[in-house]
C-alpha positions as CSV (number, residue, x, y, z in Angstrom):
1,M,118.7,142.5,63.7
2,D,117.5,145.6,61.9
3,T,116.1,143.8,58.9
4,H,113.8,141.4,60.7
5,P,111.4,143.9,62.1
6,K,111.1,145.6,58.7
7,R,110.3,142.3,57.0
8,F,107.8,141.4,59.7
9,A,106.1,144.8,59.3
10,Q,105.9,144.3,55.6
11,R,104.4,140.9,55.9
12,L,101.9,142.2,58.5
13,G,100.9,145.0,56.2
14,L,100.3,142.6,53.4
15,M,98.2,140.4,55.7
16,A,96.2,143.3,56.9
17,A,95.6,144.6,53.4
18,G,94.5,141.1,52.3
19,A,92.2,140.6,55.3
20,V,90.6,144.1,54.9
21,G,90.1,143.5,51.2
22,C,88.4,140.2,51.8
23,A,86.2,141.6,54.4
24,M,85.2,144.5,52.2
25,F,84.6,142.2,49.3
26,Y,82.4,140.0,51.4
27,G,80.3,142.9,52.7
28,V,79.8,144.4,49.3
29,A,79.1,141.0,47.7
30,M,76.5,140.2,50.3
31,A,74.9,143.6,50.0
32,Q,74.7,143.2,46.2
33,E,73.2,139.8,46.6
34,T,70.4,141.0,48.8
35,A,69.8,144.2,46.9
36,P,67.4,142.6,44.3
37,M,65.4,141.1,47.1
38,A,65.0,144.4,49.0
39,D,61.3,144.7,48.2
40,S,60.5,141.1,49.1
41,A,62.5,141.4,52.2
42,A,60.7,144.5,53.2
43,A,57.4,142.8,52.6
44,A,58.3,139.4,54.2
45,G,60.9,140.5,56.8
46,V,64.5,139.4,57.0
47,E,65.0,135.7,57.4
48,G,65.8,134.7,60.9
49,V,64.7,138.0,62.5
50,E,61.0,137.9,62.2
51,M,58.9,138.4,65.3
52,G,58.1,135.3,67.1
53,K,60.7,133.0,65.5
54,G,63.2,132.8,68.3
55,V,66.8,134.1,68.5
56,P,68.2,135.3,65.1
57,T,71.5,134.0,63.8
58,V,74.6,136.1,63.6
59,A,74.6,135.9,59.8
60,A,71.0,137.1,59.8
61,L,71.8,140.1,62.0
62,F,74.8,140.9,59.9
63,M,72.7,141.1,56.8
64,T,70.3,143.5,58.3
65,S,72.9,146.3,57.6
66,P,75.7,144.8,55.5
67,Y,77.5,148.0,54.8
68,I,77.8,149.2,58.4
69,N,78.4,145.7,59.7
70,G,81.0,145.2,57.0
71,A,82.8,148.3,58.1
72,L,82.7,146.9,61.7
73,L,84.1,143.6,60.4
74,V,87.0,145.5,58.8
75,L,87.7,147.3,62.0
76,S,87.7,144.1,64.0
77,V,90.2,142.5,61.6
78,I,92.5,145.6,61.8
79,A,92.3,145.6,65.6
80,L,93.2,141.9,65.8
81,L,96.2,142.3,63.4
82,L,97.4,145.4,65.3
83,F,97.2,143.5,68.6
84,L,99.1,140.6,67.2
85,Y,101.8,143.0,65.9
86,M,102.1,144.7,69.3
87,L,102.2,141.3,71.0
88,L,105.1,140.2,68.9
89,S,107.0,143.4,68.6
90,L,106.8,144.9,72.1
91,T,109.4,142.6,73.6
92,S,112.7,143.0,75.3
93,A,114.4,141.3,72.4
94,S,113.4,144.1,70.0
95,F,113.9,147.0,72.5
96,T,117.0,146.1,74.5
97,P,118.5,142.8,73.3
98,A,121.0,141.5,75.8
99,R,123.7,140.8,73.3
100,F,123.6,144.3,71.8
101,V,123.6,145.9,75.3
102,D,126.6,143.8,76.4
103,N,128.6,144.5,73.3
104,V,128.0,148.3,73.4
105,T,128.7,148.4,77.1
106,K,132.1,146.6,76.6
107,L,133.1,149.0,73.8
108,I,132.2,152.0,76.0
109,L,134.1,150.7,79.0
110,N,137.1,150.1,76.7
111,R,136.7,153.7,75.4
112,Q,136.1,152.5,71.9
113,F,133.4,155.1,71.3
114,D,133.6,155.1,67.5
115,Q,133.1,151.4,67.3
116,A,130.2,151.7,69.8
117,V,128.6,154.3,67.5
118,H,129.1,152.1,64.5
119,L,127.4,149.2,66.4
120,C,124.4,151.4,67.2
121,Q,124.1,152.4,63.5
122,S,124.3,148.8,62.3
123,N,121.5,147.9,64.8
124,S,119.1,150.7,63.9
125,G,116.1,148.3,64.3
126,V,116.8,148.1,68.0
127,F,114.7,150.7,70.0
128,A,117.5,151.7,72.3
129,S,120.2,152.0,69.6
130,S,119.5,155.6,68.5
131,I,119.2,156.7,72.2
132,I,122.6,155.2,73.1
133,Q,124.1,156.6,69.9
134,R,123.1,160.1,70.8
135,V,124.5,159.7,74.3
136,I,127.9,158.4,73.0
137,E,128.1,161.2,70.5
138,N,127.7,163.8,73.3
139,R,129.9,161.9,75.8
140,D,132.0,165.0,76.6
141,K,129.0,166.9,78.1
142,E,128.0,166.9,81.8
143,H,126.0,164.1,83.3
144,G,122.9,166.3,83.6
145,E,123.1,167.2,79.9
146,L,123.4,163.6,79.0
147,M,120.3,162.8,81.0
148,E,118.4,165.5,79.1
149,I,119.6,164.1,75.8
150,L,118.5,160.7,76.9
151,S,115.0,162.0,77.9
152,A,114.5,163.9,74.7
153,E,115.5,161.0,72.4
154,G,113.5,158.6,74.5
155,R,110.4,160.7,74.2
156,R,110.9,161.0,70.5
157,R,111.2,157.2,70.1
158,G,108.5,156.5,72.6
159,E,105.9,158.6,70.7
160,T,106.1,156.2,67.8
161,I,105.2,153.3,70.0
162,W,102.4,155.1,71.7
163,N,101.0,156.3,68.4
164,R,100.8,152.6,67.2
165,V,99.2,151.6,70.5
166,S,96.6,154.4,70.2
167,Y,95.3,153.0,67.0
168,L,93.5,150.3,69.1
169,S,92.0,153.0,71.3
170,E,90.8,154.9,68.2
171,I,89.1,151.7,66.9
172,S,87.4,151.2,70.3
173,N,86.0,154.7,69.9
174,I,85.0,154.5,66.3
175,A,83.2,151.1,66.5
176,P,80.4,152.3,68.8
177,M,79.8,155.4,66.6
178,L,79.3,153.1,63.6
179,G,77.0,151.0,65.7
180,L,75.1,154.1,66.7
181,L,74.9,155.1,63.1
182,G,73.3,151.8,62.2
183,T,70.9,152.2,65.2
184,V,69.8,155.6,63.9
185,V,69.3,154.3,60.3
186,G,67.2,151.4,61.7
187,M,65.1,153.6,63.9
188,I,64.4,156.0,61.0
189,K,63.1,153.0,59.0
190,V,60.9,152.1,62.0
191,F,59.5,155.6,62.3
192,F,58.6,155.7,58.6
193,T,56.9,152.3,59.0
194,L,54.9,153.7,62.0
195,T,53.4,156.3,59.7
196,E,51.6,153.5,57.8
197,R,49.1,151.1,59.3
198,I,50.7,148.5,61.5
199,A,49.2,145.4,60.0
200,G,50.4,142.4,57.9
201,P,53.6,143.1,56.0
202,N,54.1,146.4,57.9
203,V,54.7,144.5,61.1
204,D,57.5,142.7,59.4
205,K,59.0,146.0,58.2
206,L,58.9,147.2,61.8
207,S,60.6,144.1,63.1
208,A,63.3,144.3,60.4
209,G,64.0,148.0,61.2
210,I,64.4,147.2,64.9
211,A,66.6,144.2,64.1
212,E,68.8,146.4,62.0
213,A,69.1,149.0,64.8
214,M,69.9,146.4,67.5
215,G,72.2,144.3,65.3
216,T,74.5,147.2,64.4
217,T,74.6,148.3,68.0
218,M,75.5,144.8,69.2
219,F,78.3,144.4,66.6
220,G,79.6,147.9,67.3
221,L,79.8,147.2,71.1
222,I,81.5,143.8,70.5
223,V,84.2,145.4,68.3
224,A,84.6,148.3,70.8
225,I,85.0,145.9,73.8
226,A,87.5,143.7,72.0
227,A,89.5,146.7,70.8
228,G,89.5,148.1,74.3
229,V,90.8,144.9,75.8
230,F,93.5,144.7,73.1
231,Y,94.5,148.3,73.8
232,T,94.7,147.7,77.6
233,L,97.0,144.6,77.1
234,A,99.1,146.4,74.5
235,R,99.5,149.5,76.7
236,S,100.6,147.4,79.7
237,R,103.2,145.6,77.5
238,A,104.4,148.9,76.1
239,V,104.8,150.4,79.6
240,K,106.8,147.3,80.7
241,V,109.3,147.2,77.8
242,L,109.7,151.0,77.8
243,A,110.5,150.9,81.5
244,E,113.1,148.2,80.9
245,A,114.6,150.2,78.0
246,E,114.8,153.3,80.2
247,Q,116.7,151.4,82.9
248,V,119.2,150.0,80.4
249,C,119.8,153.4,78.8
250,H,120.3,155.0,82.2
251,T,123.0,152.4,83.0
252,V,124.7,153.0,79.6
253,V,124.7,156.8,80.3
254,D,126.4,156.2,83.6
255,H,129.1,154.0,82.0
256,T,129.6,156.5,79.2
257,H,130.0,159.5,81.6
258,R,132.5,157.7,83.8
259,S,134.5,156.3,80.9
260,A,134.6,159.6,79.1
261,S,135.3,161.8,82.1
262,D,137.9,159.7,83.9
263,P,141.2,161.8,83.9
264,R,143.4,158.7,84.1
265,L,141.8,157.2,81.1
266,K,142.1,160.6,79.3
267,K,145.8,160.7,80.1
268,I,146.3,157.2,78.8
269,D,144.5,158.1,75.6
270,A,146.6,161.2,75.2
271,L,149.8,159.1,75.6
272,A,148.6,156.6,73.1
273,D,147.8,159.3,70.6
274,A,151.2,160.8,71.0
275,A,152.9,157.5,70.6
276,R,150.9,156.8,67.4
277,K,151.9,160.3,66.0
278,K,155.5,159.6,66.9
279,L,155.5,156.3,65.1
280,H,153.9,157.9,62.1
281,T,156.5,160.6,62.0
282,R,159.3,158.1,62.1
283,S,157.8,156.0,59.4
284,V,157.8,158.9,56.8
285,G,160.7,160.8,55.3
286,P,161.0,164.4,54.3
287,G,157.9,165.8,52.5
288,G,155.7,163.0,53.9
289,A,157.2,160.3,51.6
290,P,157.8,156.8,53.2
291,K,161.4,156.0,54.2
292,P,163.1,153.3,52.3
293,A,163.2,149.9,54.0
294,G,167.1,149.8,53.9
295,G,167.5,152.9,56.0
296,G,170.3,155.3,54.8
297,D,172.0,155.9,51.4
298,K,174.8,153.6,50.2
């Protein structure tokens, strides 16, 4: 149970690295391909974005600013992979699997606390395992103190989840800024073009600058909107599974407190410990050496 999430995270990391590398390679390659034609493009405009030639293609808009649009492409790939990871990992099966909860509850009710702690340690990949382990280890404390321990450990574990979800929010904030950067760069080119005479090739320069400004803005907004939607869905899923985990942990705390503080069960445990010590004393001779199987001397 604990190895599967790690393997999945490793595979997702490799996929993300490969996708980001491919996107960066594509953007750099296209930028290098168009670099030798910069003068001719400036003189004749960018193909597909000239004035009066209809709606430009997505590829033509992408090539108006390959570096900034390439960065936006990388962000979109990262946002999609993060969303898929959240979609597959934020589940009840990874936070509070029914089999694990049932087994640890049975051990607690049977006052087999050491076995319950070992079960939590062997299922470290489960979100609730460390929380339940801390509660079991502090079972002799009052119920209020156990609830404080539960809250503190739950906040610590929950921060990791919220940090991962917040990456999508950061992408939705960064993408418009990159689009705005492309807009500023394109408008600067337009203003420098306006200092010259607006005729012939200069009109194409003007249209190319405006296309660059509008293209990066469009791509930035598209990535920001998609990342914002991904963030909203991932946040709602996180709230749901965390609420379920909190409910399960509260139930385990109640079982632990009742099982550990019941005086009748404590008396039974004391009698059992005394019986074990008595049997151990009878089974050893003077000096702690085991007695011979035949009993006395012949």
